[in-house]
PyMOL Python script that loads the backbone (N, CA, C, O; Angstrom):
from pymol import cmd

cmd.read_pdbstr("""\
ATOM      1  N   MET A   1     141.908 133.483  -0.981  1.00  0.00           N
ATOM      2  CA  MET A   1     141.112 134.454  -0.277  1.00  0.00           C
ATOM      3  C   MET A   1     141.929 135.740  -0.128  1.00  0.00           C
ATOM      4  O   MET A   1     143.131 135.697   0.136  1.00  0.00           O
ATOM      5  N   THR A   2     141.261 136.878  -0.302  1.00  0.00           N
ATOM      6  CA  THR A   2     141.897 138.179  -0.185  1.00  0.00           C
ATOM      7  C   THR A   2     142.012 138.575   1.276  1.00  0.00           C
ATOM      8  O   THR A   2     141.063 138.413   2.042  1.00  0.00           O
ATOM      9  N   THR A   3     143.158 139.088   1.662  1.00  0.00           N
ATOM     10  CA  THR A   3     143.354 139.589   3.012  1.00  0.00           C
ATOM     11  C   THR A   3     143.039 141.072   3.027  1.00  0.00           C
ATOM     12  O   THR A   3     143.559 141.833   2.211  1.00  0.00           O
ATOM     13  N   LEU A   4     142.189 141.479   3.952  1.00  0.00           N
ATOM     14  CA  LEU A   4     141.830 142.884   4.059  1.00  0.00           C
ATOM     15  C   LEU A   4     142.982 143.666   4.672  1.00  0.00           C
ATOM     16  O   LEU A   4     143.632 143.205   5.609  1.00  0.00           O
ATOM     17  N   GLN A   5     143.218 144.819   4.146  1.00  0.00           N
ATOM     18  CA  GLN A   5     144.243 145.717   4.661  1.00  0.00           C
ATOM     19  C   GLN A   5     143.583 146.812   5.476  1.00  0.00           C
ATOM     20  O   GLN A   5     142.361 146.958   5.454  1.00  0.00           O
ATOM     21  N   TYR A   6     144.386 147.580   6.194  1.00  0.00           N
ATOM     22  CA  TYR A   6     143.887 148.685   6.997  1.00  0.00           C
ATOM     23  C   TYR A   6     143.015 149.593   6.141  1.00  0.00           C
ATOM     24  O   TYR A   6     143.452 150.027   5.075  1.00  0.00           O
ATOM     25  N   GLY A   7     141.805 149.887   6.573  1.00  0.00           N
ATOM     26  CA  GLY A   7     140.900 150.771   5.854  1.00  0.00           C
ATOM     27  C   GLY A   7     139.970 150.063   4.883  1.00  0.00           C
ATOM     28  O   GLY A   7     138.979 150.650   4.449  1.00  0.00           O
ATOM     29  N   ASP A   8     140.264 148.818   4.531  1.00  0.00           N
ATOM     30  CA  ASP A   8     139.417 148.099   3.576  1.00  0.00           C
ATOM     31  C   ASP A   8     138.003 147.905   4.102  1.00  0.00           C
ATOM     32  O   ASP A   8     137.038 148.062   3.354  1.00  0.00           O
ATOM     33  N   THR A   9     137.869 147.567   5.371  1.00  0.00           N
ATOM     34  CA  THR A   9     136.541 147.355   5.944  1.00  0.00           C
ATOM     35  C   THR A   9     135.730 148.642   5.899  1.00  0.00           C
ATOM     36  O   THR A   9     134.553 148.621   5.539  1.00  0.00           O
ATOM     37  N   ALA A  10     136.344 149.753   6.259  1.00  0.00           N
ATOM     38  CA  ALA A  10     135.644 151.041   6.206  1.00  0.00           C
ATOM     39  C   ALA A  10     135.250 151.370   4.776  1.00  0.00           C
ATOM     40  O   ALA A  10     134.142 151.844   4.526  1.00  0.00           O
ATOM     41  N   GLY A  11     136.148 151.123   3.846  1.00  0.00           N
ATOM     42  CA  GLY A  11     135.853 151.381   2.432  1.00  0.00           C
ATOM     43  C   GLY A  11     134.672 150.568   1.939  1.00  0.00           C
ATOM     44  O   GLY A  11     133.845 151.075   1.182  1.00  0.00           O
ATOM     45  N   MET A  12     134.581 149.310   2.358  1.00  0.00           N
ATOM     46  CA  MET A  12     133.464 148.456   1.943  1.00  0.00           C
ATOM     47  C   MET A  12     132.155 148.955   2.553  1.00  0.00           C
ATOM     48  O   MET A  12     131.124 148.957   1.880  1.00  0.00           O
ATOM     49  N   GLU A  13     132.183 149.375   3.806  1.00  0.00           N
ATOM     50  CA  GLU A  13     130.968 149.886   4.448  1.00  0.00           C
ATOM     51  C   GLU A  13     130.478 151.166   3.777  1.00  0.00           C
ATOM     52  O   GLU A  13     129.275 151.336   3.579  1.00  0.00           O
ATOM     53  N   VAL A  14     131.381 152.055   3.428  1.00  0.00           N
ATOM     54  CA  VAL A  14     131.000 153.288   2.744  1.00  0.00           C
ATOM     55  C   VAL A  14     130.435 152.979   1.363  1.00  0.00           C
ATOM     56  O   VAL A  14     129.430 153.568   0.964  1.00  0.00           O
ATOM     57  N   SER A  15     131.061 152.070   0.631  1.00  0.00           N
ATOM     58  CA  SER A  15     130.605 151.769  -0.728  1.00  0.00           C
ATOM     59  C   SER A  15     129.204 151.174  -0.749  1.00  0.00           C
ATOM     60  O   SER A  15     128.494 151.336  -1.742  1.00  0.00           O
ATOM     61  N   LYS A  16     128.782 150.490   0.312  1.00  0.00           N
ATOM     62  CA  LYS A  16     127.421 149.943   0.384  1.00  0.00           C
ATOM     63  C   LYS A  16     126.377 151.055   0.408  1.00  0.00           C
ATOM     64  O   LYS A  16     125.229 150.845   0.015  1.00  0.00           O
ATOM     65  N   ARG A  17     126.772 152.218   0.862  1.00  0.00           N
ATOM     66  CA  ARG A  17     125.822 153.314   1.036  1.00  0.00           C
ATOM     67  C   ARG A  17     125.728 154.242  -0.166  1.00  0.00           C
ATOM     68  O   ARG A  17     124.993 155.229  -0.131  1.00  0.00           O
ATOM     69  N   ILE A  18     126.458 153.938  -1.216  1.00  0.00           N
ATOM     70  CA  ILE A  18     126.364 154.709  -2.448  1.00  0.00           C
ATOM     71  C   ILE A  18     125.472 153.913  -3.393  1.00  0.00           C
ATOM     72  O   ILE A  18     125.911 152.948  -4.019  1.00  0.00           O
ATOM     73  N   GLY A  19     124.220 154.330  -3.485  1.00  0.00           N
ATOM     74  CA  GLY A  19     123.232 153.535  -4.194  1.00  0.00           C
ATOM     75  C   GLY A  19     123.135 153.802  -5.681  1.00  0.00           C
ATOM     76  O   GLY A  19     122.595 152.980  -6.421  1.00  0.00           O
ATOM     77  N   GLY A  20     123.641 154.924  -6.129  1.00  0.00           N
ATOM     78  CA  GLY A  20     123.561 155.221  -7.545  1.00  0.00           C
ATOM     79  C   GLY A  20     122.305 155.969  -7.919  1.00  0.00           C
ATOM     80  O   GLY A  20     121.854 156.852  -7.189  1.00  0.00           O
ATOM     81  N   ALA A  21     121.741 155.614  -9.056  1.00  0.00           N
ATOM     82  CA  ALA A  21     120.619 156.369  -9.607  1.00  0.00           C
ATOM     83  C   ALA A  21     119.434 155.461  -9.913  1.00  0.00           C
ATOM     84  O   ALA A  21     119.588 154.284 -10.238  1.00  0.00           O
ATOM     85  N   ALA A  22     118.248 156.049  -9.797  1.00  0.00           N
ATOM     86  CA  ALA A  22     117.005 155.405 -10.220  1.00  0.00           C
ATOM     87  C   ALA A  22     116.323 156.357 -11.195  1.00  0.00           C
ATOM     88  O   ALA A  22     116.427 157.574 -11.046  1.00  0.00           O
ATOM     89  N   THR A  23     115.637 155.825 -12.172  1.00  0.00           N
ATOM     90  CA  THR A  23     114.981 156.640 -13.182  1.00  0.00           C
ATOM     91  C   THR A  23     113.977 157.601 -12.571  1.00  0.00           C
ATOM     92  O   THR A  23     113.920 158.775 -12.938  1.00  0.00           O
ATOM     93  N   ASN A  24     113.181 157.090 -11.628  1.00  0.00           N
ATOM     94  CA  ASN A  24     112.141 157.905 -10.985  1.00  0.00           C
ATOM     95  C   ASN A  24     111.795 157.288  -9.638  1.00  0.00           C
ATOM     96  O   ASN A  24     112.402 156.297  -9.232  1.00  0.00           O
ATOM     97  N   GLU A  25     110.833 157.865  -8.951  1.00  0.00           N
ATOM     98  CA  GLU A  25     110.454 157.373  -7.623  1.00  0.00           C
ATOM     99  C   GLU A  25     109.912 155.950  -7.670  1.00  0.00           C
ATOM    100  O   GLU A  25     110.163 155.166  -6.755  1.00  0.00           O
ATOM    101  N   ALA A  26     109.178 155.606  -8.716  1.00  0.00           N
ATOM    102  CA  ALA A  26     108.645 154.234  -8.836  1.00  0.00           C
ATOM    103  C   ALA A  26     109.789 153.226  -8.925  1.00  0.00           C
ATOM    104  O   ALA A  26     109.719 152.157  -8.319  1.00  0.00           O
ATOM    105  N   ALA A  27     110.831 153.554  -9.669  1.00  0.00           N
ATOM    106  CA  ALA A  27     111.984 152.664  -9.792  1.00  0.00           C
ATOM    107  C   ALA A  27     112.727 152.552  -8.468  1.00  0.00           C
ATOM    108  O   ALA A  27     113.229 151.481  -8.128  1.00  0.00           O
ATOM    109  N   LEU A  28     112.802 153.643  -7.720  1.00  0.00           N
ATOM    110  CA  LEU A  28     113.461 153.611  -6.413  1.00  0.00           C
ATOM    111  C   LEU A  28     112.681 152.728  -5.443  1.00  0.00           C
ATOM    112  O   LEU A  28     113.277 151.946  -4.703  1.00  0.00           O
ATOM    113  N   LYS A  29     111.352 152.849  -5.443  1.00  0.00           N
ATOM    114  CA  LYS A  29     110.521 152.015  -4.565  1.00  0.00           C
ATOM    115  C   LYS A  29     110.631 150.547  -4.937  1.00  0.00           C
ATOM    116  O   LYS A  29     110.424 149.682  -4.085  1.00  0.00           O
ATOM    117  N   ALA A  30     110.951 150.246  -6.182  1.00  0.00           N
ATOM    118  CA  ALA A  30     111.039 148.865  -6.653  1.00  0.00           C
ATOM    119  C   ALA A  30     112.366 148.188  -6.293  1.00  0.00           C
ATOM    120  O   ALA A  30     112.504 146.980  -6.488  1.00  0.00           O
ATOM    121  N   VAL A  31     113.331 148.930  -5.778  1.00  0.00           N
ATOM    122  CA  VAL A  31     114.603 148.321  -5.367  1.00  0.00           C
ATOM    123  C   VAL A  31     114.317 147.330  -4.248  1.00  0.00           C
ATOM    124  O   VAL A  31     113.741 147.688  -3.221  1.00  0.00           O
ATOM    125  N   GLY A  32     114.722 146.092  -4.454  1.00  0.00           N
ATOM    126  CA  GLY A  32     114.436 145.044  -3.488  1.00  0.00           C
ATOM    127  C   GLY A  32     115.298 145.113  -2.243  1.00  0.00           C
ATOM    128  O   GLY A  32     116.280 145.854  -2.201  1.00  0.00           O
ATOM    129  N   PRO A  33     114.931 144.336  -1.221  1.00  0.00           N
ATOM    130  CA  PRO A  33     115.663 144.356   0.042  1.00  0.00           C
ATOM    131  C   PRO A  33     117.166 144.067  -0.102  1.00  0.00           C
ATOM    132  O   PRO A  33     117.974 144.621   0.642  1.00  0.00           O
ATOM    133  N   VAL A  34     117.533 143.221  -1.034  1.00  0.00           N
ATOM    134  CA  VAL A  34     118.948 142.900  -1.232  1.00  0.00           C
ATOM    135  C   VAL A  34     119.712 144.102  -1.790  1.00  0.00           C
ATOM    136  O   VAL A  34     120.918 144.221  -1.573  1.00  0.00           O
ATOM    137  N   GLY A  35     119.028 144.983  -2.499  1.00  0.00           N
ATOM    138  CA  GLY A  35     119.664 146.142  -3.106  1.00  0.00           C
ATOM    139  C   GLY A  35     119.685 147.383  -2.234  1.00  0.00           C
ATOM    140  O   GLY A  35     120.120 148.446  -2.677  1.00  0.00           O
ATOM    141  N   ARG A  36     119.212 147.259  -0.977  1.00  0.00           N
ATOM    142  CA  ARG A  36     119.158 148.419  -0.075  1.00  0.00           C
ATOM    143  C   ARG A  36     119.997 148.169   1.169  1.00  0.00           C
ATOM    144  O   ARG A  36     120.072 147.046   1.668  1.00  0.00           O
ATOM    145  N   THR A  37     120.623 149.224   1.661  1.00  0.00           N
ATOM    146  CA  THR A  37     121.392 149.177   2.905  1.00  0.00           C
ATOM    147  C   THR A  37     121.037 150.408   3.720  1.00  0.00           C
ATOM    148  O   THR A  37     120.887 151.495   3.163  1.00  0.00           O
ATOM    149  N   HIS A  38     120.903 150.255   5.017  1.00  0.00           N
ATOM    150  CA  HIS A  38     120.598 151.390   5.890  1.00  0.00           C
ATOM    151  C   HIS A  38     121.631 152.499   5.670  1.00  0.00           C
ATOM    152  O   HIS A  38     122.837 152.261   5.740  1.00  0.00           O
ATOM    153  N   GLY A  39     121.142 153.704   5.405  1.00  0.00           N
ATOM    154  CA  GLY A  39     122.026 154.848   5.159  1.00  0.00           C
ATOM    155  C   GLY A  39     122.416 155.037   3.706  1.00  0.00           C
ATOM    156  O   GLY A  39     123.163 155.959   3.380  1.00  0.00           O
ATOM    157  N   GLN A  40     121.924 154.179   2.830  1.00  0.00           N
ATOM    158  CA  GLN A  40     122.243 154.267   1.404  1.00  0.00           C
ATOM    159  C   GLN A  40     121.614 155.513   0.792  1.00  0.00           C
ATOM    160  O   GLN A  40     120.487 155.880   1.124  1.00  0.00           O
ATOM    161  N   VAL A  41     122.352 156.154  -0.101  1.00  0.00           N
ATOM    162  CA  VAL A  41     121.867 157.366  -0.773  1.00  0.00           C
ATOM    163  C   VAL A  41     121.705 157.078  -2.265  1.00  0.00           C
ATOM    164  O   VAL A  41     122.600 156.521  -2.900  1.00  0.00           O
ATOM    165  N   CYS A  42     120.549 157.466  -2.819  1.00  0.00           N
ATOM    166  CA  CYS A  42     120.274 157.316  -4.251  1.00  0.00           C
ATOM    167  C   CYS A  42     119.691 158.619  -4.790  1.00  0.00           C
ATOM    168  O   CYS A  42     119.144 159.427  -4.039  1.00  0.00           O
ATOM    169  N   ILE A  43     119.816 158.806  -6.083  1.00  0.00           N
ATOM    170  CA  ILE A  43     119.238 159.980  -6.741  1.00  0.00           C
ATOM    171  C   ILE A  43     118.187 159.515  -7.741  1.00  0.00           C
ATOM    172  O   ILE A  43     118.381 158.522  -8.443  1.00  0.00           O
ATOM    173  N   THR A  44     117.066 160.245  -7.801  1.00  0.00           N
ATOM    174  CA  THR A  44     116.083 159.987  -8.853  1.00  0.00           C
ATOM    175  C   THR A  44     116.382 160.977  -9.977  1.00  0.00           C
ATOM    176  O   THR A  44     116.419 162.188  -9.758  1.00  0.00           O
ATOM    177  N   LEU A  45     116.590 160.455 -11.163  1.00  0.00           N
ATOM    178  CA  LEU A  45     117.059 161.266 -12.281  1.00  0.00           C
ATOM    179  C   LEU A  45     116.000 162.175 -12.878  1.00  0.00           C
ATOM    180  O   LEU A  45     116.327 163.224 -13.433  1.00  0.00           O
ATOM    181  N   ASP A  46     114.731 161.788 -12.771  1.00  0.00           N
ATOM    182  CA  ASP A  46     113.696 162.616 -13.382  1.00  0.00           C
ATOM    183  C   ASP A  46     113.537 163.962 -12.671  1.00  0.00           C
ATOM    184  O   ASP A  46     113.299 164.981 -13.319  1.00  0.00           O
ATOM    185  N   ALA A  47     113.667 163.969 -11.346  1.00  0.00           N
ATOM    186  CA  ALA A  47     113.445 165.201 -10.574  1.00  0.00           C
ATOM    187  C   ALA A  47     114.701 165.663  -9.834  1.00  0.00           C
ATOM    188  O   ALA A  47     114.674 166.672  -9.131  1.00  0.00           O
ATOM    189  N   LEU A  48     115.799 164.922  -9.994  1.00  0.00           N
ATOM    190  CA  LEU A  48     117.058 165.234  -9.310  1.00  0.00           C
ATOM    191  C   LEU A  48     116.863 165.417  -7.809  1.00  0.00           C
ATOM    192  O   LEU A  48     117.182 166.458  -7.235  1.00  0.00           O
ATOM    193  N   LYS A  49     116.323 164.357  -7.192  1.00  0.00           N
ATOM    194  CA  LYS A  49     116.129 164.346  -5.747  1.00  0.00           C
ATOM    195  C   LYS A  49     117.045 163.290  -5.136  1.00  0.00           C
ATOM    196  O   LYS A  49     117.182 162.191  -5.674  1.00  0.00           O
ATOM    197  N   LEU A  50     117.669 163.630  -4.013  1.00  0.00           N
ATOM    198  CA  LEU A  50     118.491 162.685  -3.269  1.00  0.00           C
ATOM    199  C   LEU A  50     117.651 162.049  -2.177  1.00  0.00           C
ATOM    200  O   LEU A  50     116.957 162.743  -1.433  1.00  0.00           O
ATOM    201  N   TRP A  51     117.713 160.736  -2.084  1.00  0.00           N
ATOM    202  CA  TRP A  51     116.952 159.980  -1.090  1.00  0.00           C
ATOM    203  C   TRP A  51     117.911 159.152  -0.254  1.00  0.00           C
ATOM    204  O   TRP A  51     118.901 158.638  -0.775  1.00  0.00           O
ATOM    205  N   VAL A  52     117.632 159.015   1.034  1.00  0.00           N
ATOM    206  CA  VAL A  52     118.420 158.165   1.924  1.00  0.00           C
ATOM    207  C   VAL A  52     117.500 157.067   2.457  1.00  0.00           C
ATOM    208  O   VAL A  52     116.345 157.318   2.801  1.00  0.00           O
ATOM    209  N   TYR A  53     118.036 155.839   2.520  1.00  0.00           N
ATOM    210  CA  TYR A  53     117.234 154.708   2.987  1.00  0.00           C
ATOM    211  C   TYR A  53     117.404 154.536   4.491  1.00  0.00           C
ATOM    212  O   TYR A  53     118.525 154.442   4.991  1.00  0.00           O
ATOM    213  N   ASP A  54     116.286 154.496   5.207  1.00  0.00           N
ATOM    214  CA  ASP A  54     116.263 154.285   6.652  1.00  0.00           C
ATOM    215  C   ASP A  54     115.573 152.942   6.906  1.00  0.00           C
ATOM    216  O   ASP A  54     114.350 152.832   6.816  1.00  0.00           O
ATOM    217  N   ALA A  55     116.366 151.939   7.218  1.00  0.00           N
ATOM    218  CA  ALA A  55     115.838 150.589   7.398  1.00  0.00           C
ATOM    219  C   ALA A  55     114.971 150.447   8.634  1.00  0.00           C
ATOM    220  O   ALA A  55     114.227 149.473   8.749  1.00  0.00           O
ATOM    221  N   THR A  56     115.046 151.391   9.564  1.00  0.00           N
ATOM    222  CA  THR A  56     114.303 151.291  10.818  1.00  0.00           C
ATOM    223  C   THR A  56     113.002 152.090  10.811  1.00  0.00           C
ATOM    224  O   THR A  56     112.219 152.005  11.757  1.00  0.00           O
ATOM    225  N   SER A  57     112.769 152.855   9.765  1.00  0.00           N
ATOM    226  CA  SER A  57     111.611 153.746   9.724  1.00  0.00           C
ATOM    227  C   SER A  57     110.329 153.025   9.310  1.00  0.00           C
ATOM    228  O   SER A  57     110.345 152.086   8.513  1.00  0.00           O
ATOM    229  N   SER A  58     109.219 153.498   9.879  1.00  0.00           N
ATOM    230  CA  SER A  58     107.891 153.028   9.465  1.00  0.00           C
ATOM    231  C   SER A  58     106.980 154.234   9.227  1.00  0.00           C
ATOM    232  O   SER A  58     105.758 154.122   9.315  1.00  0.00           O
ATOM    233  N   THR A  59     107.583 155.383   8.924  1.00  0.00           N
ATOM    234  CA  THR A  59     106.842 156.619   8.670  1.00  0.00           C
ATOM    235  C   THR A  59     105.872 156.422   7.508  1.00  0.00           C
ATOM    236  O   THR A  59     106.173 155.695   6.561  1.00  0.00           O
ATOM    237  N   ALA A  60     104.724 157.060   7.578  1.00  0.00           N
ATOM    238  CA  ALA A  60     103.731 156.965   6.512  1.00  0.00           C
ATOM    239  C   ALA A  60     104.258 157.609   5.231  1.00  0.00           C
ATOM    240  O   ALA A  60     105.035 158.562   5.280  1.00  0.00           O
ATOM    241  N   ALA A  61     103.832 157.083   4.097  1.00  0.00           N
ATOM    242  CA  ALA A  61     104.239 157.622   2.797  1.00  0.00           C
ATOM    243  C   ALA A  61     103.728 159.045   2.633  1.00  0.00           C
ATOM    244  O   ALA A  61     102.671 159.405   3.152  1.00  0.00           O
ATOM    245  N   GLY A  62     104.489 159.840   1.910  1.00  0.00           N
ATOM    246  CA  GLY A  62     104.111 161.219   1.646  1.00  0.00           C
ATOM    247  C   GLY A  62     105.057 161.827   0.634  1.00  0.00           C
ATOM    248  O   GLY A  62     105.798 161.111  -0.040  1.00  0.00           O
ATOM    249  N   ALA A  63     105.038 163.130   0.525  1.00  0.00           N
ATOM    250  CA  ALA A  63     105.870 163.823  -0.455  1.00  0.00           C
ATOM    251  C   ALA A  63     107.358 163.644  -0.183  1.00  0.00           C
ATOM    252  O   ALA A  63     108.171 163.707  -1.105  1.00  0.00           O
ATOM    253  N   THR A  64     107.720 163.419   1.086  1.00  0.00           N
ATOM    254  CA  THR A  64     109.134 163.276   1.438  1.00  0.00           C
ATOM    255  C   THR A  64     109.497 161.883   1.933  1.00  0.00           C
ATOM    256  O   THR A  64     110.609 161.663   2.414  1.00  0.00           O
ATOM    257  N   VAL A  65     108.568 160.945   1.817  1.00  0.00           N
ATOM    258  CA  VAL A  65     108.804 159.568   2.259  1.00  0.00           C
ATOM    259  C   VAL A  65     108.245 158.599   1.230  1.00  0.00           C
ATOM    260  O   VAL A  65     107.084 158.698   0.835  1.00  0.00           O
ATOM    261  N   LEU A  66     109.089 157.656   0.798  1.00  0.00           N
ATOM    262  CA  LEU A  66     108.659 156.611  -0.131  1.00  0.00           C
ATOM    263  C   LEU A  66     108.705 155.270   0.577  1.00  0.00           C
ATOM    264  O   LEU A  66     109.672 154.962   1.274  1.00  0.00           O
ATOM    265  N   VAL A  67     107.662 154.473   0.399  1.00  0.00           N
ATOM    266  CA  VAL A  67     107.595 153.135   0.979  1.00  0.00           C
ATOM    267  C   VAL A  67     108.032 152.132  -0.091  1.00  0.00           C
ATOM    268  O   VAL A  67     107.445 152.098  -1.172  1.00  0.00           O
ATOM    269  N   PRO A  68     109.053 151.316   0.193  1.00  0.00           N
ATOM    270  CA  PRO A  68     109.477 150.305  -0.779  1.00  0.00           C
ATOM    271  C   PRO A  68     108.337 149.345  -1.113  1.00  0.00           C
ATOM    272  O   PRO A  68     107.472 149.076  -0.280  1.00  0.00           O
ATOM    273  N   ASP A  69     108.351 148.836  -2.339  1.00  0.00           N
ATOM    274  CA  ASP A  69     107.323 147.887  -2.764  1.00  0.00           C
ATOM    275  C   ASP A  69     107.376 146.595  -1.954  1.00  0.00           C
ATOM    276  O   ASP A  69     106.343 145.973  -1.704  1.00  0.00           O
ATOM    277  N   VAL A  70     108.582 146.189  -1.543  1.00  0.00           N
ATOM    278  CA  VAL A  70     108.773 144.949  -0.802  1.00  0.00           C
ATOM    279  C   VAL A  70     109.715 145.212   0.364  1.00  0.00           C
ATOM    280  O   VAL A  70     110.712 145.917   0.211  1.00  0.00           O
ATOM    281  N   GLY A  71     109.406 144.651   1.521  1.00  0.00           N
ATOM    282  CA  GLY A  71     110.301 144.758   2.664  1.00  0.00           C
ATOM    283  C   GLY A  71     109.984 145.935   3.574  1.00  0.00           C
ATOM    284  O   GLY A  71     108.944 146.582   3.451  1.00  0.00           O
ATOM    285  N   VAL A  72     110.911 146.193   4.491  1.00  0.00           N
ATOM    286  CA  VAL A  72     110.721 147.222   5.517  1.00  0.00           C
ATOM    287  C   VAL A  72     111.561 148.456   5.206  1.00  0.00           C
ATOM    288  O   VAL A  72     112.338 148.477   4.251  1.00  0.00           O
ATOM    289  N   GLY A  73     111.386 149.486   6.038  1.00  0.00           N
ATOM    290  CA  GLY A  73     112.168 150.707   5.899  1.00  0.00           C
ATOM    291  C   GLY A  73     111.477 151.728   5.013  1.00  0.00           C
ATOM    292  O   GLY A  73     110.401 151.483   4.469  1.00  0.00           O
ATOM    293  N   ARG A  74     112.126 152.880   4.883  1.00  0.00           N
ATOM    294  CA  ARG A  74     111.582 153.968   4.076  1.00  0.00           C
ATOM    295  C   ARG A  74     112.707 154.711   3.366  1.00  0.00           C
ATOM    296  O   ARG A  74     113.821 154.812   3.882  1.00  0.00           O
ATOM    297  N   TRP A  75     112.408 155.223   2.191  1.00  0.00           N
ATOM    298  CA  TRP A  75     113.285 156.173   1.503  1.00  0.00           C
ATOM    299  C   TRP A  75     112.833 157.557   1.927  1.00  0.00           C
ATOM    300  O   TRP A  75     111.665 157.907   1.759  1.00  0.00           O
ATOM    301  N   LYS A  76     113.749 158.352   2.477  1.00  0.00           N
ATOM    302  CA  LYS A  76     113.404 159.689   2.943  1.00  0.00           C
ATOM    303  C   LYS A  76     114.140 160.720   2.094  1.00  0.00           C
ATOM    304  O   LYS A  76     115.319 160.563   1.779  1.00  0.00           O
ATOM    305  N   LEU A  77     113.417 161.777   1.732  1.00  0.00           N
ATOM    306  CA  LEU A  77     114.000 162.838   0.905  1.00  0.00           C
ATOM    307  C   LEU A  77     115.100 163.536   1.681  1.00  0.00           C
ATOM    308  O   LEU A  77     114.895 164.015   2.796  1.00  0.00           O
ATOM    309  N   LEU A  78     116.273 163.583   1.064  1.00  0.00           N
ATOM    310  CA  LEU A  78     117.428 164.220   1.680  1.00  0.00           C
ATOM    311  C   LEU A  78     117.607 165.632   1.131  1.00  0.00           C
ATOM    312  O   LEU A  78     117.874 166.570   1.882  1.00  0.00           O
ATOM    313  N   ALA A  79     117.459 165.775  -0.187  1.00  0.00           N
ATOM    314  CA  ALA A  79     117.626 167.083  -0.834  1.00  0.00           C
ATOM    315  C   ALA A  79     117.019 167.028  -2.232  1.00  0.00           C
ATOM    316  O   ALA A  79     116.937 165.968  -2.853  1.00  0.00           O
ATOM    317  N   ALA A  80     116.600 168.189  -2.706  1.00  0.00           N
ATOM    318  CA  ALA A  80     116.086 168.308  -4.072  1.00  0.00           C
ATOM    319  C   ALA A  80     116.819 169.452  -4.756  1.00  0.00           C
ATOM    320  O   ALA A  80     116.983 170.532  -4.188  1.00  0.00           O
ATOM    321  N   VAL A  81     117.253 169.200  -5.975  1.00  0.00           N
ATOM    322  CA  VAL A  81     117.915 170.247  -6.763  1.00  0.00           C
ATOM    323  C   VAL A  81     116.839 171.124  -7.363  1.00  0.00           C
ATOM    324  O   VAL A  81     115.915 170.622  -8.003  1.00  0.00           O
ATOM    325  N   THR A  82     116.941 172.407  -7.171  1.00  0.00           N
ATOM    326  CA  THR A  82     115.926 173.305  -7.708  1.00  0.00           C
ATOM    327  C   THR A  82     116.456 174.129  -8.844  1.00  0.00           C
ATOM    328  O   THR A  82     115.725 174.940  -9.412  1.00  0.00           O
TER     329      THR A  82
END
""", "prot")
cmd.dss("prot")
cmd.show_as("cartoon", "prot")
cmd.util.cbc("prot")
cmd.orient("prot")
């Protein structure tokens, strides 16, 4: 078993929130509950939009809110590259 060193726990928590990229909004909505963490940031490559996952949100879907296909929470638009 690996022994955690000072800062390892913080590093693991930060790395959970770097979600990577999704092809488009449909692919982002398809990310399952196991692949999402509260505060995770992902980019959609087709429109270059940054989204943050809010596991506690129940906001209605719209131009700045995506509802996951499965599970709870919402993807909220953080920024769009223009």
